[in-house]
N, C-alpha and C positions, 0 to 999 in steps of 0.2 A: 212346632213352626220352623217351616223354611226358612233360607239363607233371603229366599228374593221376599218372600210376605214377608217378614221382619222387614225389608226393608221397602215395600206396597207400604205399611203401617208406616214407617217414618213420613214417607213422602203427605199419606193421608194424615196426616199429624201435622206439616206444614200447611195444607190445603186454605184458603183462609175468602173472605167476601160469592162471588158466585163465585157457585162452581160444577162443570159437563163430566159428567162419567162414567163413560164408552166403555162395555164388556167386565165388568166385574163383578161377579156371581156368587162371592164366596161370603161364606156369611159373618163369622169375626171379623171381615174388611166392612162389610157391609155395616157391621155394629160400632167396628172402629170412626166407621163417618158420617153416624149418628151420633157418636158422642162427643165432638168435634165442636163444639160452639164459638168456633171462630168461621164457622162456615151457614152463611149467612141465608141463601136458596141452592136448592144444588137440583140438579136436573141430572136421570142416568138415563140410560142408554144401551141399549144389550143388540147388536141387528144381526146376529144369526137366532135370538130366540125369542120372546117378548114375554114380558116377562108375565106372570099371571093376575088377578085382580086381587088374589086376598096377600099376594105378597107387596102386594099395593096399601095397601089395607093395612097389614101389618107396618111397612119401615113408609112414615107418612111424605115422605121425599122424591119421590120416582116418578118419574113425568117419562113416557116413550113418546115419539117419534121418528121419522126419517131422516137416515145419516143423510142423504139428499136433498133437506130442506133444512141443514143448519144457517146458511145465513138468509133465509126466509124466516127461522125460528127466532135469532137470536140476529143486532145490529150490531154498526161496525162496536171493537172497543166494549162491547153488553160485557163477557169472562172476566173473570179472574183470572181462573186456572182450569189447567185441563188434564184430565187422567185420562188413557184410552192404553188398552189392551189393542196388537197393529194386528192381532187373528179378527176381532170383528171390523176394522179399515183398511187390510191390508187391496180389497178386492174395490174402493169408492177411494182412494189413495190419489188420483190422480186428482178429485177439486178436491177431496180432504186438506187437502193443505194448504192452497189459497184457502177456502172457508176459512178453516183454524187461524192462517194472519188476519183473516178479517177481524175477524170476531176475538178472539184474545189479545187482554193485554196486558199478560202476566206469560203463565211457564206453563208450560204444555211439556209434556207426562208423555210417552213410548215406554212399556215393557213389552217382553214379549221373548222365546225363543231364538235361541243366534241365529241356526242352522237353518232355518227355514225361507229367512226372506233377505232383500239386496237392501239392505240400509246404506249401501253408498250414495243411492238414488233419490233417496227421502231426505237426508242431508243435503247432499248438494240443491235440492228443490229449497227447502229450508233457506241455506245459505245466498242464495239468490234475494230473500227477500233485508238480508243484512242482519237476522236474526242470527242471535249464539248458541251455537249448537254444544252438549259435553256427550258425552259417550261415557256408560259402564258397563261390568259384563262381571257379574257372579255367578260363576257357572259354568253353568247353560242358557243363563238365560244373559239380555242385553237389556238396558235399562237408557234411554236417552229422556235429555231433557233440554227444551227446546225455548231463548228466554223471549220473546215477542215485543218484550219492551222496546225496543230498540226499531221495529221492522215495521216496514210503511207499506201501502198497497194502494194501486190507484188500476182504476178500469184502463186505461192505456199499457199499461206492464202488468196485468193479469194476461189481453190476449196478446202478446208481442213471448210471454213466458209459452202460454198454450203453443202460439205456431212454432217456436223454438222445440217445444219436446216435440211436438205430430214431426217435423222435420225429421228430427233424431231418432226418432221411432220408424218413418220410410225407409231411413237410411239406412241403418240394422235393417230391414227387412228386404232388404234390395243385396244389404251387401250377406244375410243368410244365402239366399238363394242365388248371388252369382255363385259363389264359395260350390255351394252341394250341386 
């Protein structure tokens, strides 16, 4: 077992209550999820590939739904812990940040390869909601822990952050056009 798999295994052992897991396909980690008795209810999502119906029957805890419908599926502060692979949610990161703060009352764990993604923008987005963020790097992988216990959301705050992110994006586009 690799170092990053051991780290994921330790994170899975800590999970408790209602859990949302996004992007885990390794059989050893899925077995660890099934063996964790502290997990009351587990929803699994894989945004890239759908899980086949045979594996759904084999692992009784899996359910599929679309990542764009997180707020409709889960209500405010319903999920205790979220564990997700950033490969599966990076395309939806713009909406996933505000949705994860809305539905999560505990901790959110991100993991992925180091060089592929801009982690600073993601961390800044979570800090806007007053969430505590910790980063750990092991080899070629990163692990980010976001504590959403003290974070608060409301519609006006979400609208304001969306407008400010759009303005920053527009400013970067205009700047790039002027430089080129």
